[in-house]
C-alpha positions as CSV (number, residue, x, y, z in Angstrom):
1,X,39.9,-10.9,-69.1
2,X,41.2,-13.7,-66.8
3,X,44.9,-14.2,-67.1
4,X,44.9,-17.8,-65.8
5,X,47.7,-17.1,-63.3
6,X,45.7,-17.7,-60.1
7,X,42.7,-19.4,-58.7
8,X,41.7,-23.0,-58.8
9,X,45.2,-24.4,-57.8
10,X,43.9,-26.0,-54.6
11,X,40.6,-27.3,-56.0
12,X,40.4,-31.0,-56.5
13,X,43.6,-31.6,-54.5
14,X,42.8,-33.9,-51.6
15,X,45.5,-32.9,-49.2
16,X,45.9,-33.1,-45.4
17,X,44.2,-29.7,-45.2
18,X,41.2,-31.0,-47.1
19,X,41.1,-34.1,-45.0
20,X,41.0,-32.2,-41.7
21,X,38.3,-29.8,-43.0
22,X,36.2,-32.8,-44.1
23,X,36.6,-34.5,-40.7
24,X,35.5,-31.4,-38.9
25,X,32.4,-30.9,-41.0
26,X,31.6,-34.6,-40.7
27,X,31.9,-34.6,-36.9
28,X,29.7,-31.5,-36.6
29,X,27.1,-33.1,-38.8
30,X,27.3,-36.4,-36.9
31,X,26.9,-34.6,-33.6
32,X,23.7,-33.0,-34.9
33,X,22.2,-36.1,-36.5
34,X,22.9,-38.3,-33.4
35,X,21.6,-35.5,-31.1
36,X,24.8,-35.4,-29.1
37,X,25.5,-32.6,-26.7
38,X,27.9,-30.0,-28.2
39,X,29.0,-28.9,-24.7
40,X,30.3,-32.4,-24.1
41,X,31.3,-33.6,-27.5
42,X,33.2,-30.5,-28.8
43,X,35.9,-31.0,-26.1
44,X,36.5,-34.6,-27.2
45,X,36.6,-34.0,-31.0
46,X,40.1,-32.6,-31.3
47,X,41.4,-35.9,-29.9
48,X,39.3,-37.9,-32.3
49,X,40.3,-35.9,-35.3
50,X,44.0,-35.6,-34.3
51,X,44.7,-39.0,-32.6
52,X,48.0,-40.2,-31.2
53,X,51.0,-38.6,-29.4
54,X,53.2,-37.2,-32.3
55,X,52.5,-34.2,-34.4
56,X,52.0,-34.8,-38.1
57,X,51.3,-31.3,-39.6
58,X,52.7,-28.8,-37.1
59,X,55.4,-28.4,-34.5
60,X,53.2,-29.8,-31.7
61,X,50.3,-32.1,-31.5
62,X,48.8,-29.7,-28.9
63,X,48.9,-26.9,-31.4
64,X,47.3,-29.1,-34.0
65,X,44.4,-29.9,-31.6
66,X,44.1,-26.2,-30.6
67,X,43.7,-25.3,-34.3
68,X,41.1,-28.0,-34.8
69,X,39.3,-26.7,-31.7
70,X,38.9,-23.3,-33.2
71,X,37.9,-24.7,-36.5
72,X,35.1,-26.7,-34.7
73,X,33.9,-23.4,-33.2
74,X,33.6,-21.6,-36.5
75,X,32.0,-24.6,-38.1
76,X,29.3,-24.2,-35.4
77,X,29.0,-20.5,-36.3
78,X,30.9,-19.2,-33.2
79,X,33.7,-16.8,-33.0
80,X,37.4,-17.7,-32.5
81,X,38.8,-17.8,-29.0
82,X,41.2,-15.2,-27.9
83,X,44.7,-16.5,-27.6
84,X,45.2,-14.7,-24.3
85,X,42.1,-16.2,-22.6
86,X,41.6,-19.7,-21.2
87,X,38.3,-20.9,-22.6
88,X,36.9,-24.3,-23.5
89,X,36.0,-25.0,-27.1
90,X,32.3,-25.1,-26.2
91,X,32.3,-21.7,-24.5
92,X,29.3,-19.7,-25.8
93,X,27.8,-22.6,-27.8
94,X,24.3,-22.3,-26.3
95,X,23.0,-19.7,-28.9
96,X,24.2,-22.0,-31.7
97,X,22.1,-25.0,-30.6
98,X,19.1,-23.9,-32.5
99,X,17.2,-24.6,-35.8
100,X,17.5,-21.0,-37.0
101,X,20.1,-19.3,-39.0
102,X,23.1,-18.4,-36.9
103,X,26.6,-17.2,-37.0
104,X,28.5,-14.3,-35.4
105,X,30.1,-11.9,-37.9
106,X,32.6,-11.6,-39.3
107,X,32.2,-14.5,-41.7
108,X,35.9,-14.9,-42.8
109,X,38.4,-15.2,-39.9
110,X,42.1,-15.8,-39.4
111,X,43.2,-18.4,-36.7
112,X,46.2,-16.4,-35.6
113,X,48.2,-19.3,-34.0
114,X,47.6,-21.3,-37.2
115,X,49.1,-18.6,-39.4
116,X,52.7,-19.1,-40.6
117,X,53.3,-15.3,-40.7
118,X,54.5,-15.6,-44.3
119,X,56.3,-12.6,-45.7
120,X,53.9,-10.4,-47.6
121,X,56.2,-10.0,-50.5
122,X,59.9,-10.5,-51.1
123,X,62.4,-11.0,-54.0
124,X,65.2,-13.5,-53.3
125,X,68.1,-15.1,-55.1
126,X,68.1,-18.9,-55.1
127,X,71.0,-21.4,-55.3
128,X,70.3,-21.5,-59.1
129,X,72.3,-18.3,-59.5
130,X,75.4,-18.9,-61.7
131,X,77.2,-15.6,-61.0
132,X,77.2,-14.9,-64.7
133,X,79.4,-12.3,-66.4
134,X,76.5,-10.2,-67.7
135,X,74.6,-10.1,-64.4
136,X,71.5,-8.4,-65.9
137,X,69.8,-8.5,-62.5
138,X,72.2,-5.8,-61.4
139,X,71.9,-3.7,-64.5
140,X,68.0,-3.6,-64.6
141,X,67.5,-2.7,-60.9
142,X,66.1,0.8,-60.7
143,X,67.1,1.1,-57.0
144,X,70.6,-0.4,-57.2
145,X,69.4,-3.0,-54.7
146,X,71.1,-5.9,-56.5
147,X,74.9,-6.4,-56.4
148,X,77.4,-9.3,-56.8
149,X,78.7,-10.7,-53.6
150,X,80.9,-13.8,-53.4
151,X,80.3,-14.5,-57.1
152,X,76.5,-14.5,-56.7
153,X,73.7,-12.1,-57.0
154,X,72.7,-10.5,-53.7
155,X,69.5,-8.4,-53.0
156,X,69.4,-5.7,-50.4
157,X,65.9,-6.1,-49.0
158,X,66.0,-2.6,-47.4
159,X,66.3,-1.0,-50.9
160,X,64.3,-3.5,-52.9
161,X,60.9,-2.3,-54.1
162,X,59.8,-5.7,-55.3
163,X,59.3,-4.5,-58.9
164,X,60.4,-7.9,-60.3
165,X,62.6,-6.6,-63.1
166,X,65.5,-8.7,-61.9
167,X,63.2,-11.8,-61.8
168,X,62.3,-11.2,-65.5
169,X,66.0,-10.5,-66.5
170,X,67.6,-13.5,-65.0
171,X,68.4,-16.1,-67.8
172,X,68.5,-18.9,-65.2
173,X,65.2,-18.1,-63.4
174,X,67.4,-18.0,-60.3
175,X,65.6,-15.0,-58.8
176,X,62.1,-15.5,-57.5
177,X,59.3,-13.3,-56.2
178,X,57.4,-14.7,-53.3
179,X,54.0,-13.5,-52.2
180,X,51.9,-14.5,-49.3
181,X,49.3,-16.8,-50.9
182,X,46.3,-15.3,-49.1
183,X,47.3,-11.8,-50.0
184,X,48.0,-12.7,-53.6
185,X,44.6,-14.3,-53.9
186,X,42.7,-11.3,-52.4
187,X,41.4,-9.1,-55.1
188,X,40.4,-6.4,-52.6
189,X,43.8,-5.9,-51.0
190,X,42.0,-6.7,-47.7
191,X,44.8,-8.7,-46.1
192,X,47.6,-7.1,-44.3
193,X,49.7,-8.1,-41.2
194,X,49.4,-7.6,-37.5
195,X,52.3,-6.6,-35.2
196,X,53.6,-10.2,-35.3
197,X,53.5,-10.6,-39.1
198,X,50.4,-12.7,-39.1
199,X,47.7,-12.3,-41.7
200,X,44.9,-9.9,-40.7
201,X,41.7,-9.2,-42.7
202,X,40.4,-5.7,-43.1
203,X,36.7,-6.5,-42.8
204,X,35.7,-3.1,-44.3
205,X,37.3,-4.2,-47.5
206,X,36.6,-7.9,-47.5
207,X,33.7,-9.1,-49.7
208,X,33.9,-12.8,-48.4
209,X,34.8,-14.4,-51.7
210,X,36.9,-17.0,-49.8
211,X,39.8,-17.1,-52.2
212,X,42.2,-16.4,-49.3
213,X,40.7,-19.3,-47.4
214,X,41.3,-21.7,-50.4
215,X,44.8,-20.3,-51.0
216,X,46.2,-20.6,-47.5
217,X,48.4,-23.7,-47.3
218,X,48.3,-23.7,-43.5
219,X,44.5,-23.7,-43.3
220,X,44.6,-20.7,-41.1
221,X,41.7,-18.9,-42.7
222,X,38.2,-20.2,-42.1
223,X,34.6,-19.3,-42.7
224,X,31.7,-19.8,-40.3
225,X,29.1,-22.5,-40.9
226,X,25.6,-23.6,-40.3
227,X,25.7,-27.4,-40.6
228,X,24.5,-28.0,-37.1
229,X,21.6,-25.6,-37.3
230,X,20.6,-26.9,-40.7
231,X,20.4,-30.5,-39.4
232,X,18.5,-29.3,-36.3
233,X,15.9,-27.8,-38.7
234,X,15.8,-31.0,-40.7
235,X,15.1,-33.0,-37.6
236,X,12.2,-30.8,-36.7
237,X,8.8,-31.1,-38.2
238,X,9.3,-28.2,-40.5
239,X,9.7,-29.0,-44.3
240,X,13.3,-28.2,-45.3
241,X,14.1,-27.7,-49.0
242,X,17.6,-27.8,-50.5
243,X,18.1,-25.4,-53.5
244,X,21.1,-26.5,-55.4
245,X,23.4,-24.1,-57.3
246,X,24.3,-25.2,-60.9
247,X,27.9,-25.6,-59.9
248,X,26.9,-28.8,-58.1
249,X,27.6,-30.6,-61.4
250,X,30.3,-33.2,-60.9
251,X,31.1,-32.2,-57.3
252,X,30.3,-35.7,-55.8
253,X,31.5,-39.0,-56.9
254,X,29.0,-41.2,-58.7
255,X,26.7,-38.2,-59.0
256,X,24.0,-38.4,-61.6
257,X,21.1,-36.0,-62.3
258,X,18.7,-38.9,-61.6
259,X,20.3,-39.4,-58.2
260,X,20.4,-35.8,-56.9
261,X,16.9,-35.8,-55.3
262,X,17.3,-39.2,-53.7
263,X,20.7,-38.3,-52.2
264,X,19.5,-35.1,-50.6
265,X,16.3,-36.8,-49.3
266,X,18.6,-39.3,-47.7
267,X,20.1,-36.4,-45.7
268,X,16.6,-35.6,-44.5
269,X,15.6,-32.8,-46.9
270,X,12.0,-32.7,-47.9
271,X,12.9,-32.1,-51.6
272,X,15.3,-30.3,-53.8
273,X,15.0,-27.6,-56.5
274,X,17.6,-26.3,-59.0
275,X,18.7,-22.7,-58.5
276,X,19.0,-22.6,-62.3
277,X,15.2,-22.1,-62.2
278,X,15.8,-18.8,-60.5
279,X,18.7,-18.2,-62.9
280,X,16.2,-18.4,-65.8
281,X,14.0,-15.8,-64.1
282,X,17.0,-13.6,-63.3
283,X,18.0,-13.8,-66.9
284,X,14.6,-12.6,-68.2
285,X,14.5,-9.8,-65.6
286,X,18.0,-8.5,-66.5
287,X,17.2,-8.7,-70.2
288,X,14.2,-6.5,-69.8
289,X,16.1,-4.1,-67.6
290,X,18.9,-3.9,-70.1
291,X,16.5,-3.1,-73.0
292,X,14.7,-0.5,-70.9
293,X,17.6,1.3,-69.3
294,X,20.7,1.0,-71.5
295,X,21.8,3.5,-72.9
296,X,18.8,5.9,-72.3
297,X,19.0,5.8,-68.5
298,X,22.3,4.0,-67.7
299,X,25.6,4.0,-69.6
300,X,25.9,0.3,-69.1
301,X,24.5,-2.5,-67.0
302,X,26.3,-5.1,-64.9
303,X,25.0,-8.4,-63.7
304,X,24.2,-9.0,-60.1
305,X,24.3,-12.7,-59.3
306,X,27.8,-12.9,-57.8
307,X,27.6,-11.3,-54.4
308,X,31.3,-10.6,-54.0
309,X,31.5,-8.9,-57.4
310,X,28.5,-6.7,-56.7
311,X,29.7,-5.8,-53.2
312,X,33.1,-4.9,-54.6
313,X,31.5,-2.8,-57.3
314,X,29.3,-0.9,-54.8
315,X,32.2,-0.4,-52.3
316,X,34.8,0.8,-54.8
317,X,32.7,2.4,-57.5
318,X,29.7,4.0,-55.6
319,X,28.9,6.3,-58.5
320,X,28.5,3.3,-60.8
321,X,26.4,1.3,-58.2
322,X,23.2,2.3,-60.0
323,X,24.5,0.4,-63.0
324,X,24.5,-2.9,-61.1
325,X,21.4,-4.8,-62.0
326,X,18.6,-4.6,-59.4
327,X,17.3,-8.1,-60.4
328,X,16.8,-10.5,-57.6
329,X,19.6,-13.2,-57.6
330,X,18.9,-16.8,-58.7
331,X,19.1,-17.9,-55.1
332,X,16.5,-15.5,-53.8
333,X,14.1,-16.1,-56.8
334,X,14.3,-19.9,-56.3
335,X,13.6,-19.5,-52.6
336,X,10.7,-17.2,-53.2
337,X,9.2,-19.7,-55.6
338,X,9.1,-22.3,-52.9
339,X,8.0,-20.0,-50.1
340,X,5.1,-18.6,-52.2
341,X,3.5,-22.1,-51.8
342,X,5.0,-23.1,-48.5
343,X,5.7,-19.9,-46.4
344,X,6.5,-21.9,-43.3
345,X,9.2,-24.1,-44.8
346,X,12.9,-23.6,-44.5
347,X,15.3,-23.1,-47.4
348,X,18.9,-24.2,-47.6
349,X,21.0,-22.9,-50.4
350,X,23.7,-25.5,-51.3
351,X,26.4,-24.1,-53.4
352,X,30.1,-23.3,-54.1
353,X,30.2,-19.9,-52.5
354,X,31.2,-18.5,-49.1
355,X,29.8,-15.0,-50.0
356,X,26.3,-16.4,-50.3
357,X,26.4,-16.9,-46.5
358,X,26.8,-13.1,-46.3
359,X,24.2,-12.4,-48.9
360,X,21.7,-14.6,-47.0
361,X,22.2,-12.7,-43.8
362,X,21.0,-9.4,-45.2
363,X,17.7,-8.2,-43.8
364,X,16.0,-8.2,-47.2
365,X,16.9,-11.8,-47.9
366,X,17.0,-13.6,-44.5
367,X,13.2,-14.2,-44.7
368,X,13.6,-16.3,-47.8
369,X,16.9,-18.2,-47.4
370,X,17.3,-19.7,-44.0
371,X,20.7,-21.4,-44.3
372,X,23.7,-21.6,-46.7
373,X,26.0,-24.6,-47.0
374,X,28.9,-25.2,-49.3
375,X,29.4,-28.4,-51.2
376,X,32.4,-29.1,-49.0
377,X,30.1,-28.8,-45.9
378,X,27.4,-31.0,-47.4
379,X,30.1,-33.7,-48.2
380,X,30.6,-33.9,-44.4
381,X,26.8,-34.4,-44.0
382,X,26.8,-37.3,-46.5
383,X,29.6,-39.0,-44.6
384,X,28.0,-38.5,-41.2
385,X,24.8,-39.9,-42.5
386,X,26.5,-42.8,-44.3
387,X,25.1,-41.8,-47.7
388,X,27.0,-43.2,-50.7
389,X,25.9,-41.8,-54.1
390,X,26.5,-45.1,-55.8
391,X,23.9,-46.7,-53.6
392,X,21.2,-44.1,-54.3
393,X,18.5,-45.5,-56.6
394,X,17.9,-43.6,-59.8
395,X,14.7,-41.5,-59.8
396,X,13.2,-38.5,-61.5
397,X,15.8,-36.2,-63.0
398,X,15.9,-32.4,-62.5
399,X,14.5,-31.0,-65.8
400,X,12.9,-27.7,-64.9
401,X,15.7,-25.3,-65.8
402,X,17.3,-24.3,-69.1
403,X,20.8,-25.0,-70.3
404,X,21.4,-21.2,-70.2
405,X,20.3,-21.1,-66.5
406,X,22.6,-23.9,-65.6
407,X,25.4,-22.1,-67.5
408,X,25.4,-19.3,-64.8
409,X,28.1,-21.4,-63.0
410,X,30.9,-20.6,-65.4
411,X,32.4,-17.3,-66.5
412,X,30.6,-15.8,-69.4
413,X,27.5,-17.9,-68.8
414,X,25.3,-15.2,-67.2
415,X,26.0,-12.7,-70.0
416,X,25.4,-15.3,-72.7
417,X,22.0,-16.2,-71.1
418,X,21.0,-12.5,-71.0
419,X,22.1,-11.9,-74.6
420,X,19.9,-14.8,-75.7
421,X,16.9,-13.4,-73.8
422,X,17.5,-9.9,-75.2
423,X,17.5,-11.3,-78.7
424,X,14.3,-13.1,-78.1
425,X,12.6,-9.8,-77.2
426,X,14.4,-7.6,-79.8
427,X,16.2,-9.7,-82.5
428,X,17.7,-6.5,-84.0
429,X,19.3,-5.3,-80.8
430,X,23.1,-5.6,-80.7
431,X,24.4,-6.5,-77.2
432,X,28.1,-5.9,-76.6
433,X,29.5,-7.9,-73.8
434,X,32.6,-7.9,-71.6
435,X,33.3,-10.2,-68.7
436,X,35.9,-10.5,-66.1
437,X,37.0,-13.3,-63.6
438,X,38.8,-12.6,-60.4
439,X,38.2,-9.4,-58.5
440,X,41.4,-7.7,-59.7
441,X,40.2,-8.1,-63.3
442,X,36.7,-7.0,-62.3
443,X,38.1,-3.8,-60.9
444,X,40.0,-3.1,-64.1
445,X,36.8,-3.7,-66.1
446,X,34.8,-1.2,-63.9
447,X,37.6,1.3,-64.2
448,X,37.3,1.2,-67.9
449,X,33.5,1.4,-67.7
450,X,33.8,4.4,-65.4
451,X,36.0,6.0,-68.1
452,X,33.3,5.5,-70.7
453,X,35.0,2.6,-72.5
454,X,32.0,0.3,-72.2
455,X,29.0,2.6,-72.8
456,X,26.1,0.5,-74.0
457,X,27.7,-2.7,-72.8
458,X,26.5,-5.6,-70.6
459,X,29.2,-6.3,-68.0
460,X,29.5,-9.7,-66.2
461,X,31.7,-10.0,-63.1
462,X,32.8,-13.2,-61.3
463,X,34.8,-13.0,-58.2
464,X,36.2,-16.5,-58.6
465,X,38.6,-17.2,-61.6
466,X,36.6,-19.5,-63.7
467,X,33.2,-18.6,-62.2
468,X,31.2,-20.4,-59.6
469,X,32.7,-23.7,-60.4
470,X,35.9,-22.3,-58.8
471,X,34.1,-21.1,-55.6
472,X,35.7,-21.5,-52.2
473,X,33.3,-24.3,-51.2
474,X,33.8,-26.5,-54.2
475,X,35.4,-30.0,-54.2
476,X,36.6,-30.6,-57.7
477,X,39.2,-29.2,-60.0
478,X,37.9,-26.3,-62.0
479,X,38.3,-27.9,-65.5
480,X,36.7,-31.1,-64.3
481,X,33.7,-29.2,-62.8
482,X,33.3,-27.1,-65.9
483,X,33.2,-30.2,-68.1
484,X,30.6,-31.8,-65.8
485,X,28.5,-28.6,-66.1
486,X,28.6,-28.8,-69.9
487,X,27.2,-32.3,-69.6
488,X,24.5,-31.2,-67.2
489,X,23.6,-28.3,-69.6
490,X,23.3,-30.9,-72.4
491,X,20.8,-32.8,-70.2
492,X,18.4,-29.8,-69.9
493,X,15.0,-30.2,-71.6
494,X,15.2,-26.7,-73.2
495,X,18.0,-24.3,-74.0
496,X,17.0,-20.7,-73.3
497,X,15.8,-19.0,-70.2
498,X,13.0,-17.3,-72.1
499,X,11.2,-20.7,-72.4
500,X,10.9,-21.1,-68.6
501,X,7.4,-22.1,-67.5
502,X,7.9,-20.0,-64.4
503,X,8.0,-16.7,-66.3
504,X,4.4,-15.9,-65.5
505,X,5.2,-15.8,-61.8
506,X,8.1,-13.4,-62.1
507,X,6.1,-10.3,-61.3
508,X,4.5,-11.8,-58.2
509,X,7.9,-13.0,-57.0
510,X,9.3,-9.5,-57.3
511,X,6.5,-8.3,-55.0
512,X,6.4,-11.3,-52.7
513,X,7.0,-10.7,-49.0
514,X,6.9,-13.7,-46.7
515,X,6.6,-11.6,-43.6
């Protein structure tokens, strides 16, 4: 159901925006590893990250440093400063200097003075207009907002309804429709404008998918981080495990399956586990639920592993919320596996997703997942620590998850895994599947399900177009990441989730309570 028109454009593009974000994450990590005082260092970092006297990216070098200052704050988990108040970057940093999970909601924020106040939507005639005899743009306009003026097409913005009919009719492609990138990327229609035309997020609608953050060319939208707190935990005597989302495939240069454990141990982690192990267990659980409940108890069942998709479904389709699988997510199942044996350890989910930060903050989950970092944030940790993947010696590969479990990272992968597990239990059972990528398409899918079009179906929703490999915290282009994932799937020691050796622990994991 994905139309391929949005998502993934900025992934894999190492731009000035990417570079500044990387420097910020690196310096926060360096500050933690070297045990520097945030109260002192935070004030100096904008000058280190943006050196010199002449602005490179914005009108003023002072504005550039001010934006970096607020980005440093959110990377520490703090809230943005008010434009109207004089406050140092480090104001209120004390609660963040801990080895526990910490950030002040909301998760996704707009740095107002970094926002370009882009028009939300407009249709405009370019210099490509030839002033043609036929002028179809005039003829197709339902509001008579287009007329010829000075031999060229002219659009009256006060009358224009932005329907785009003139855009489609122009034989020269001389009329264009512009949309604010963040608004266009938001599948929840959660981004409007404040009184100054700057982007503003409706937090009641937002599901923290992060697509607006990726799409903003001015880097005005940011999410809060836990890099500093994670490293503080690593430097304590508590064992800290990294659990890695399947979408890690191909995210780091010179990355091999045989080097993953060594690379993360070089950062200070006790050990690593694949979240694909939890994906295998989630698959088995959802397969059993589907067989037991559809269609006798529920008209259809929808997968639950994408937090933004499930939040959207529950917010916008409350009557269908019961149809969203109650299975524990792969992240939670993997964390519980570890905490069953080591209840006092800390768990760090490393993945592509901003929304996982929100998921991990829920009361029902925070006891199991202590921190969430994106691949982009971890890349800063590697640089701060001076870890180069090509120098990591090869060791024991990660071979405990199935190819199907690793396939959760791409659109269609979750549904495919569940179908395989259903067939293992009941070979005669036909499982009809429909999947959608991007929240706009997910909404359309649920609207059709609500209307009874998908009775008996298994529905898979992914907030990010392409799946988790296109998440807001990824580093590589979507196609490249998907190809790397296929290679990692091929390296798995078994194919289907039903063959996981951890199945026997599923019931105990469902009942497990660390508190």
